[in-house]
Structures are given as structure tokens and as C-alpha cells.
C-alpha positions in Angstrom: 0.0 0.0 0.0 1.3 3.3 -1.0 0.2 6.8 -0.1 -1.3 8.3 -3.3 -1.4 11.8 -4.5 -3.6 13.7 -7.0 -2.9 12.5 -10.6 -1.7 9.0 -9.6 -3.3 6.2 -11.7 -4.6 3.1 -10.1 -6.6 -0.1 -10.9 -9.8 -0.3 -8.9 -12.6 -2.8 -8.7 -16.1 -1.5 -8.9 -18.9 -4.0 -8.6 -16.5 -6.8 -9.6 -15.2 -5.2 -12.7 -11.7 -3.7 -13.2 -11.5 0.1 -13.8 -8.5 2.2 -14.6 -8.8 5.3 -12.5 -7.1 8.6 -11.6 -6.9 10.0 -8.1 -8.7 13.4 -8.2 -8.8 14.1 -4.5 -7.3 12.9 -1.2 -10.3 13.0 1.1 -8.5 11.7 4.2 -5.3 9.7 5.0 -5.8 6.4 3.2 -9.1 7.5 1.5 -9.2 8.8 -2.1 -11.7 10.0 -4.6 -11.2 8.3 -8.0 -12.4 9.1 -11.5 -12.5 6.2 -13.9 -11.9 6.4 -17.7 -15.7 6.1 -18.2 -16.3 9.2 -16.0 -17.6 7.3 -13.0 -16.5 8.9 -9.7 -15.7 6.5 -6.8 -15.7 8.4 -3.5 -13.9 7.2 -0.4 -11.9 4.5 -2.1 -9.5 2.6 0.1 -6.8 0.0 -0.6 -8.1 -3.6 -0.7 -6.3 -4.5 2.6 -8.1 -1.6 4.3 -11.6 -2.3 2.8 -14.4 -3.2 5.2 -15.2 -6.9 5.5 -18.0 -8.9 7.0 -17.7 -11.6 9.7 -16.6 -14.2 7.1 -13.8 -12.0 5.7 -15.5 -11.1 2.5 -15.1 -7.5 1.3 -18.4 -5.6 1.5 -17.3 -2.4 -0.1 -18.6 -2.0 -3.7 -15.3 -0.4 -4.8 -11.7 -0.5 -3.6 -8.2 0.0 -5.0 -6.4 -3.1 -6.3 -3.0 -1.8 -7.3 -1.0 1.2 -8.6 -1.2 1.3 -12.4 2.2 1.3 -14.1 2.1 2.3 -17.7 4.9 0.5 -19.5 
């Protein structure tokens, strides 16, 4: 997990699908507002390890950050 800044590109999961997003705002330490390439805004996105889980350990958040996107 890395601290992100505005303009960083990440891969996020939204309702089970992969989205390429850009950080448009740091809302709090460890929480980010993302904008996907389709124009969808994902507020309060956190890293997968920090995402809320239920009693069985399954992630209950509809969106979370998977990894930093490295354009090669």
C-alpha cells in the first residue's frame, strides 16, 4: 500500500469489474476520490487490505483500490 497523490493512476474494482482510475482528491489519510476512464467517480476509495469486511472476511465495499497502475 502506497500513499497516493492527485494524478496517480490506479486499478480499482467497482462491482467486480476492473476500472482504470485517476486520483482526483485525497479525502483523508488512506481514503481517495477516484475518477474512472468512463467518467464514474468513486468516493472514499481505500486499498483492498483496508476495505471493510464482513464476519466471514468477504469485502463488503462496492469499490476498492487493487493496485497502482504502471504504464509500461
